N, C-alpha and C positions, 0 to 999 in steps of 0.2 A: 909376802914380800905387800906391804899395802902401798895404798895408791901416790902416787905424786900430784894429782890433782884432779877439779873435782871433773872437770871432765871425766879421766882416766877413769874415775869411780862407777861416776854412770855409763859407760862406755862398755865398764865390764860388768856392771846392773844389769842392763838390752842382753848382752850377751850366754851370760846367767839363763834369764830367765829363756832363752831360745833353747840350751841345753836342757834345760828341767824340760820341754813342749808345752811354755806358756805362751808363746809370740812366738812367730813365726820367720824361719830362719829368713827372707826373702823381703820382711819389713826393716832387720839387718843394712845396717849402707856405717861405711868405712871404717874405720879405730873399732862398731865393736863389731861386725863380721867379721876381719883381723882374725878380731883377742875369739871370736867362737870356731875359728879353722884354725885356731893355732895352740890356746890351752886345754887343762883341763879341769874339771867342773871345782875338785878344789883349788888353782888357780885360778878363779874368779871369784869364788864368792869367796878370796883372802883380799883379796883389790876390793870388791863389793863394800865390805863386808867396817872397810876403812871408814870413822867417824870423816867427813865433810868437813869439820868447823876445823878455819885454819891452816886449810888447803886456798893452793890460788886459783882458780878456775880453772889455767893452763900454763905448761911448764914448756916453754923449745925443747924437743926431741936430740941433744947429739951424737 
């Protein structure tokens, strides 16, 4: 499932980095912390790998 916004793609990248042990979990905040807690590494890879070209900066959640 691709990311729907640039912000979502960035948050997934931060969470993925923490899952892999490249950054500290304590450095995560907001959406990236929620993603770290609720998504698998494979799911985070899908979001983080989304091409940011053409994506809006933010998308309202419904």
